[in-house]
N, C-alpha and C positions, 0 to 999 in steps of 0.2 A: 504493500500500500504506500510505501515511500515514494514510488514513482508518480502516483496520482497527486500526492501533496506537492511534489516538485513541479508538476505540470500546472497545477492550480496556482501555485505561487508565481510561476513565470507568467502565466496568463494575466493574473491580477496586476503584476508589475507593468506589463505591457499596456493594459487598459488605463492604469493610472498615468503612465507617461503620455499616452495618446490624449487623455483628457487635459493634461497640463499644457501640451502643445496647442491643442485646440483653443483653450482659454487664452493663451498668449497671442495666438493669431487672430482670433475672432472676438475676444473679450466675452462679456456676458450677454451680449445682445442676441436677439432672435435671428437665426439665419434664414434669409429668404433671397429671392433673385435680386432684389434691389440692393441689399447690403453686400452682395457678392459681385455686383456689377455685371450681371448677366441679363441679356435681353430675353423678353418673352417670345415664344415661338408663335 
């Protein structure tokens, strides 16, 4: 069962890093096409 704990720990760390980067890039505002400078199709 150690392998599953290691996988879970690695995945949790990955998600936390991803959330940290997203917050740095996009702050706390709601993401939509206007804030991302995308045109509507």
